N, CA and C atoms as an extended XYZ file, in Angstrom:
336
Properties=species:S:1:pos:R:3:atomname:S:1:resname:S:1:resid:I:1 pbc="F F F"
N         2.290       47.431      -59.762 N   MET     1
C         1.761       46.197      -59.269 CA  MET     1
C         1.291       45.367      -60.458 C   MET     1
N         1.642       44.124      -60.492 N   THR     2
C         1.240       43.262      -61.587 CA  THR     2
C        -0.191       42.775      -61.388 C   THR     2
N        -0.869       42.551      -62.499 N   ASN     3
C        -2.235       42.051      -62.432 CA  ASN     3
C        -2.212       40.536      -62.338 C   ASN     3
N        -2.872       40.012      -61.347 N   PHE     4
C        -2.992       38.578      -61.184 CA  PHE     4
C        -4.384       38.157      -61.601 C   PHE     4
N        -4.497       36.972      -62.160 N   ASN     5
C        -5.786       36.440      -62.533 CA  ASN     5
C        -6.347       35.701      -61.319 C   ASN     5
N        -7.188       36.383      -60.539 N   ILE     6
C        -7.719       35.840      -59.302 CA  ILE     6
C        -9.165       35.420      -59.538 C   ILE     6
N        -9.528       34.259      -59.025 N   ASN     7
C       -10.871       33.736      -59.177 CA  ASN     7
C       -11.892       34.652      -58.489 C   ASN     7
N       -12.994       34.940      -59.188 N   HIS     8
C       -14.027       35.837      -58.680 CA  HIS     8
C       -14.687       35.263      -57.419 C   HIS     8
N       -14.929       33.964      -57.387 N   GLU     9
C       -15.547       33.340      -56.220 CA  GLU     9
C       -14.631       33.406      -55.008 C   GLU     9
N       -13.338       33.263      -55.220 N   ARG    10
C       -12.383       33.355      -54.116 CA  ARG    10
C       -12.388       34.760      -53.517 C   ARG    10
N       -12.481       35.776      -54.369 N   LEU    11
C       -12.494       37.150      -53.877 CA  LEU    11
C       -13.688       37.411      -52.966 C   LEU    11
N       -14.821       36.807      -53.271 N   LEU    12
C       -16.004       37.022      -52.448 CA  LEU    12
C       -15.930       36.300      -51.109 C   LEU    12
N       -15.056       35.310      -50.984 N   LYS    13
C       -14.909       34.574      -49.733 CA  LYS    13
C       -13.783       35.110      -48.857 C   LYS    13
N       -13.010       36.057      -49.353 N   ILE    14
C       -11.859       36.569      -48.597 CA  ILE    14
C       -12.298       37.478      -47.453 C   ILE    14
N       -13.173       38.438      -47.731 N   ILE    15
C       -13.631       39.373      -46.706 CA  ILE    15
C       -14.725       38.682      -45.903 C   ILE    15
N       -14.453       38.391      -44.623 N   LEU    16
C       -15.416       37.677      -43.799 CA  LEU    16
C       -16.406       38.619      -43.124 C   LEU    16
N       -15.909       39.693      -42.507 N   ALA    17
C       -16.794       40.630      -41.804 CA  ALA    17
C       -16.023       41.894      -41.456 C   ALA    17
N       -16.727       43.015      -41.338 N   PRO    18
C       -16.059       44.202      -40.791 CA  PRO    18
C       -15.837       44.001      -39.295 C   PRO    18
N       -14.720       44.487      -38.795 N   TYR    19
C       -14.378       44.340      -37.385 CA  TYR    19
C       -14.678       45.668      -36.702 C   TYR    19
N       -15.629       45.650      -35.782 N   VAL    20
C       -16.077       46.876      -35.126 CA  VAL    20
C       -15.586       46.868      -33.686 C   VAL    20
N       -14.808       47.869      -33.349 N   SER    21
C       -14.342       48.065      -31.981 CA  SER    21
C       -14.119       49.569      -31.787 C   SER    21
N       -13.735       49.931      -30.592 N   GLU    22
C       -13.483       51.341      -30.315 CA  GLU    22
C       -12.291       51.861      -31.129 C   GLU    22
N       -11.253       51.050      -31.215 N   LYS    23
C       -10.066       51.436      -31.977 CA  LYS    23
C       -10.379       51.511      -33.470 C   LYS    23
N       -11.198       50.580      -33.971 N   ALA    24
C       -11.562       50.579      -35.387 CA  ALA    24
C       -12.371       51.817      -35.743 C   ALA    24
N       -13.261       52.230      -34.865 N   THR    25
C       -14.053       53.436      -35.093 CA  THR    25
C       -13.166       54.675      -35.095 C   THR    25
N       -12.210       54.725      -34.188 N   PHE    26
C       -11.278       55.847      -34.124 CA  PHE    26
C       -10.448       55.936      -35.404 C   PHE    26
N        -9.951       54.796      -35.900 N   LEU    27
C        -9.168       54.791      -37.138 CA  LEU    27
C       -10.013       55.229      -38.329 C   LEU    27
N       -11.271       54.829      -38.342 N   GLY    28
C       -12.151       55.204      -39.436 CA  GLY    28
C       -12.411       56.695      -39.483 C   GLY    28
N       -12.597       57.301      -38.332 N   GLU    29
C       -12.875       58.733      -38.285 CA  GLU    29
C       -11.631       59.577      -38.551 C   GLU    29
N       -10.510       59.185      -37.964 N   LYS    30
C        -9.313       60.015      -38.037 CA  LYS    30
C        -8.494       59.783      -39.304 C   LYS    30
N        -8.228       58.517      -39.645 N   ASN    31
C        -7.280       58.214      -40.712 CA  ASN    31
C        -7.910       57.663      -41.980 C   ASN    31
N        -9.232       57.633      -42.043 N   ASN    32
C        -9.914       57.099      -43.232 CA  ASN    32
C        -9.533       55.644      -43.477 C   ASN    32
N        -9.597       54.835      -42.420 N   GLN    33
C        -9.238       53.425      -42.503 CA  GLN    33
C       -10.406       52.571      -42.022 C   GLN    33
N       -10.403       51.311      -42.432 N   ALA    34
C       -11.408       50.346      -41.983 CA  ALA    34
C       -10.703       49.037      -41.656 C   ALA    34
N       -11.278       48.279      -40.709 N   ILE    35
C       -10.687       47.019      -40.294 CA  ILE    35
C       -11.655       45.888      -40.638 C   ILE    35
N       -11.110       44.806      -41.200 N   PHE    36
C       -11.909       43.661      -41.607 CA  PHE    36
C       -11.295       42.382      -41.076 C   PHE    36
N       -12.156       41.397      -40.813 N   ARG    37
C       -11.713       40.016      -40.606 CA  ARG    37
C       -11.607       39.401      -41.979 C   ARG    37
N       -10.469       38.819      -42.287 N   VAL    38
C       -10.258       38.241      -43.613 CA  VAL    38
C        -9.850       36.780      -43.477 C   VAL    38
N        -9.896       36.083      -44.585 N   SER    39
C        -9.478       34.692      -44.613 CA  SER    39
C        -8.003       34.596      -44.224 C   SER    39
N        -7.665       33.554      -43.479 N   SER    40
C        -6.303       33.474      -42.937 CA  SER    40
C        -5.242       33.221      -43.999 C   SER    40
N        -5.625       32.774      -45.190 N   ASN    41
C        -4.627       32.538      -46.240 CA  ASN    41
C        -4.705       33.576      -47.353 C   ASN    41
N        -5.349       34.706      -47.097 N   ALA    42
C        -5.485       35.767      -48.097 CA  ALA    42
C        -4.217       36.611      -48.169 C   ALA    42
N        -3.863       37.041      -49.379 N   THR    43
C        -2.722       37.935      -49.573 CA  THR    43
C        -3.211       39.368      -49.652 C   THR    43
N        -2.279       40.307      -49.577 N   LYS    44
C        -2.658       41.719      -49.631 CA  LYS    44
C        -3.270       42.092      -50.977 C   LYS    44
N        -2.762       41.518      -52.046 N   ILE    45
C        -3.305       41.814      -53.379 CA  ILE    45
C        -4.732       41.309      -53.494 C   ILE    45
N        -4.998       40.120      -52.968 N   GLU    46
C        -6.354       39.575      -52.992 CA  GLU    46
C        -7.305       40.415      -52.151 C   GLU    46
N        -6.845       40.880      -50.992 N   ILE    47
C        -7.685       41.708      -50.123 CA  ILE    47
C        -8.022       43.013      -50.822 C   ILE    47
N        -7.040       43.624      -51.464 N   LYS    48
C        -7.262       44.889      -52.167 CA  LYS    48
C        -8.278       44.730      -53.289 C   LYS    48
N        -8.133       43.703      -54.111 N   THR    49
C        -9.069       43.522      -55.213 CA  THR    49
C       -10.459       43.138      -54.714 C   THR    49
N       -10.536       42.419      -53.592 N   ALA    50
C       -11.841       42.068      -53.034 CA  ALA    50
C       -12.575       43.302      -52.514 C   ALA    50
N       -11.865       44.198      -51.841 N   ILE    51
C       -12.482       45.431      -51.340 CA  ILE    51
C       -12.958       46.292      -52.503 C   ILE    51
N       -12.111       46.448      -53.510 N   GLU    52
C       -12.487       47.269      -54.655 CA  GLU    52
C       -13.633       46.636      -55.447 C   GLU    52
N       -13.738       45.307      -55.437 N   LEU    53
C       -14.837       44.625      -56.114 CA  LEU    53
C       -16.149       44.802      -55.355 C   LEU    53
N       -16.110       44.660      -54.031 N   LEU    54
C       -17.332       44.778      -53.245 CA  LEU    54
C       -17.899       46.198      -53.238 C   LEU    54
N       -17.040       47.194      -53.293 N   TRP    55
C       -17.492       48.583      -53.278 CA  TRP    55
C       -17.220       49.270      -54.612 C   TRP    55
N       -17.418       48.574      -55.715 N   LYS    56
C       -17.121       49.182      -57.014 CA  LYS    56
C       -18.139       50.249      -57.395 C   LYS    56
N       -19.364       50.213      -56.824 N   GLU    57
C       -20.334       51.274      -57.095 CA  GLU    57
C       -19.874       52.606      -56.514 C   GLU    57
N       -19.163       52.555      -55.388 N   GLN    58
C       -18.651       53.776      -54.756 CA  GLN    58
C       -17.289       54.180      -55.307 C   GLN    58
N       -16.704       53.357      -56.172 N   LYS    59
C       -15.383       53.608      -56.771 CA  LYS    59
C       -14.311       53.820      -55.700 C   LYS    59
N       -14.260       52.874      -54.774 N   ILE    60
C       -13.268       52.917      -53.690 CA  ILE    60
C       -11.903       52.506      -54.236 C   ILE    60
N       -10.883       53.282      -53.875 N   GLU    61
C        -9.509       52.959      -54.240 CA  GLU    61
C        -8.707       52.743      -52.962 C   GLU    61
N        -8.145       51.556      -52.826 N   VAL    62
C        -7.350       51.205      -51.651 CA  VAL    62
C        -5.921       51.674      -51.876 C   VAL    62
N        -5.383       52.410      -50.903 N   THR    63
C        -4.020       52.914      -51.031 CA  THR    63
C        -3.011       52.067      -50.261 C   THR    63
N        -3.445       51.477      -49.119 N   ARG    64
C        -2.507       50.720      -48.297 CA  ARG    64
C        -3.249       49.657      -47.505 C   ARG    64
N        -2.580       48.529      -47.294 N   ILE    65
C        -3.149       47.428      -46.527 CA  ILE    65
C        -2.116       46.948      -45.520 C   ILE    65
N        -2.551       46.770      -44.284 N   GLN    66
C        -1.721       46.171      -43.244 CA  GLN    66
C        -2.455       44.926      -42.749 C   GLN    66
N        -1.752       43.819      -42.634 N   THR    67
C        -2.374       42.595      -42.148 CA  THR    67
C        -1.725       42.168      -40.839 C   THR    67
N        -2.544       41.593      -39.965 N   ILE    68
C        -2.091       41.152      -38.659 CA  ILE    68
C        -2.681       39.770      -38.402 C   ILE    68
N        -1.851       38.827      -37.984 N   ASN    69
C        -2.334       37.521      -37.564 CA  ASN    69
C        -2.587       37.576      -36.066 C   ASN    69
N        -3.843       37.379      -35.670 N   VAL    70
C        -4.240       37.455      -34.277 CA  VAL    70
C        -4.294       36.039      -33.713 C   VAL    70
N        -3.584       35.815      -32.633 N   LYS    71
C        -3.574       34.505      -31.994 CA  LYS    71
C        -4.860       34.313      -31.193 C   LYS    71
N        -5.358       33.084      -31.173 N   GLY    72
C        -6.563       32.774      -30.411 CA  GLY    72
C        -6.275       32.764      -28.919 C   GLY    72
N        -7.254       33.184      -28.148 N   LYS    73
C        -7.085       33.216      -26.696 CA  LYS    73
C        -7.317       31.842      -26.088 C   LYS    73
N        -6.692       31.612      -24.959 N   ARG    74
C        -6.924       30.383      -24.216 CA  ARG    74
C        -8.154       30.597      -23.333 C   ARG    74
N        -9.103       29.703      -23.412 N   LYS    75
C       -10.350       29.834      -22.662 CA  LYS    75
C       -10.625       28.557      -21.883 C   LYS    75
N       -11.346       28.692      -20.787 N   ARG    76
C       -11.752       27.534      -19.991 CA  ARG    76
C       -13.229       27.258      -20.256 C   ARG    76
N       -13.535       25.994      -20.399 N   PHE    77
C       -14.914       25.548      -20.542 CA  PHE    77
C       -15.160       24.554      -19.402 C   PHE    77
N       -15.598       25.077      -18.265 N   GLY    78
C       -15.738       24.220      -17.088 CA  GLY    78
C       -14.369       23.809      -16.587 C   GLY    78
N       -14.114       22.523      -16.556 N   ARG    79
C       -12.800       22.070      -16.112 CA  ARG    79
C       -11.845       21.824      -17.273 C   ARG    79
N       -12.282       22.051      -18.490 N   PHE    80
C       -11.459       21.833      -19.675 CA  PHE    80
C       -10.919       23.154      -20.201 C   PHE    80
N        -9.713       23.094      -20.750 N   GLN    81
C        -9.142       24.269      -21.380 CA  GLN    81
C        -9.164       24.086      -22.879 C   GLN    81
N        -9.432       25.193      -23.577 N   GLY    82
C        -9.443       25.151      -25.023 CA  GLY    82
C        -8.897       26.452      -25.574 C   GLY    82
N        -8.816       26.530      -26.886 N   TYR    83
C        -8.305       27.724      -27.546 CA  TYR    83
C        -9.305       28.202      -28.579 C   TYR    83
N        -9.449       29.508      -28.681 N   ARG    84
C       -10.208       30.071      -29.791 CA  ARG    84
C        -9.338       30.001      -31.041 C   ARG    84
N        -9.966       30.075      -32.181 N   SER    85
C        -9.232       29.966      -33.435 CA  SER    85
C        -8.386       31.209      -33.690 C   SER    85
N        -7.251       31.021      -34.353 N   ASP    86
C        -6.454       32.150      -34.836 CA  ASP    86
C        -7.193       32.769      -36.015 C   ASP    86
N        -7.012       34.080      -36.219 N   TRP    87
C        -7.659       34.751      -37.336 CA  TRP    87
C        -6.789       35.880      -37.841 C   TRP    87
N        -7.140       36.407      -38.994 N   LYS    88
C        -6.341       37.441      -39.638 CA  LYS    88
C        -7.160       38.715      -39.744 C   LYS    88
N        -6.504       39.835      -39.431 N   LYS    89
C        -7.129       41.147      -39.468 CA  LYS    89
C        -6.439       41.980      -40.537 C   LYS    89
N        -7.222       42.746      -41.302 N   ALA    90
C        -6.661       43.619      -42.330 CA  ALA    90
C        -7.121       45.051      -42.081 C   ALA    90
N        -6.160       45.967      -42.061 N   ILE    91
C        -6.460       47.396      -41.924 CA  ILE    91
C        -6.323       48.013      -43.310 C   ILE    91
N        -7.420       48.574      -43.815 N   ILE    92
C        -7.502       49.097      -45.169 CA  ILE    92
C        -7.463       50.619      -45.120 C   ILE    92
N        -6.578       51.234      -45.894 N   SER    93
C        -6.535       52.687      -46.029 CA  SER    93
C        -7.079       53.054      -47.407 C   SER    93
N        -7.977       54.036      -47.431 N   THR    94
C        -8.542       54.496      -48.697 CA  THR    94
C        -8.049       55.898      -48.986 C   THR    94
N        -8.369       56.390      -50.185 N   LYS    95
C        -7.976       57.751      -50.541 CA  LYS    95
C        -8.646       58.755      -49.616 C   LYS    95
N        -8.194       59.993      -49.654 N   ASN    96
C        -8.588       61.010      -48.682 CA  ASN    96
C       -10.091       61.215      -48.536 C   ASN    96
N       -10.826       61.385      -49.619 N   ASN    97
C       -12.238       61.732      -49.514 CA  ASN    97
C       -13.162       60.530      -49.651 C   ASN    97
N       -12.636       59.327      -49.647 N   GLN    98
C       -13.463       58.143      -49.827 CA  GLN    98
C       -13.783       57.502      -48.478 C   GLN    98
N       -15.026       57.045      -48.352 N   GLU    99
C       -15.469       56.414      -47.122 CA  GLU    99
C       -16.278       55.176      -47.462 C   GLU    99
N       -16.000       54.072      -46.776 N   LEU   100
C       -16.723       52.831      -47.021 CA  LEU   100
C       -18.105       52.909      -46.379 C   LEU   100
N       -19.131       52.546      -47.132 N   ASN   101
C       -20.500       52.565      -46.643 CA  ASN   101
C       -20.875       51.143      -46.238 C   ASN   101
N       -21.060       50.906      -44.938 N   PHE   102
C       -21.361       49.571      -44.434 CA  PHE   102
C       -22.855       49.305      -44.335 C   PHE   102
N       -23.704       50.262      -44.663 N   THR   103
C       -25.136       50.068      -44.475 CA  THR   103
C       -25.697       48.960      -45.345 C   THR   103
N       -25.176       48.798      -46.542 N   ASN   104
C       -25.673       47.730      -47.405 CA  ASN   104
C       -24.568       46.717      -47.702 C   ASN   104
N       -23.725       46.425      -46.692 N   PHE   105
C       -22.647       45.441      -46.864 CA  PHE   105
C       -23.211       44.046      -47.094 C   PHE   105
N       -24.262       43.682      -46.350 N   ALA   106
C       -24.868       42.354      -46.523 CA  ALA   106
C       -25.491       42.224      -47.902 C   ALA   106
N       -26.081       43.287      -48.406 N   ASN   107
C       -26.662       43.251      -49.756 CA  ASN   107
C       -25.601       43.101      -50.822 C   ASN   107
N       -24.431       43.708      -50.600 N   LEU   108
C       -23.337       43.594      -51.560 CA  LEU   108
C       -22.861       42.158      -51.668 C   LEU   108
N       -22.722       41.493      -50.536 N   VAL   109
C       -22.214       40.124      -50.532 CA  VAL   109
C       -23.249       39.169      -51.129 C   VAL   109
N       -24.528       39.365      -50.812 N   GLU   110
C       -25.572       38.488      -51.333 CA  GLU   110
C       -25.783       38.675      -52.823 C   GLU   110
N       -25.619       39.896      -53.325 N   ALA   111
C       -25.868       40.176      -54.749 CA  ALA   111
C       -24.788       39.585      -55.630 C   ALA   111
N       -23.597       39.427      -55.132 N   LYS   112
C       -22.485       38.943      -55.950 CA  LYS   112
C       -22.540       37.505      -56.107 C   LYS   112
């Protein structure tokens, strides 16, 4: 993989939030994976470097990334119809014995 010169500020804006659901918890326990909401124009290389930057104290190494574009749902607001925004989901796979610690995720983002 070639090294790209990616802006440090951009990397901190790519990862929006961890995505917590029943399926995400199952993937985390069984396959050592985590799911994140990411910026809709982020590339896989940017997502990988952002994850490794945010968890560099734990020395997390990302092995695989899968991205999914999620379409917004159609919703009704009284008699009007509207759409929720489209968003992008990233499934991150880490090495076998590595686990992402979300307890101080907010502190990581604020400190950077």
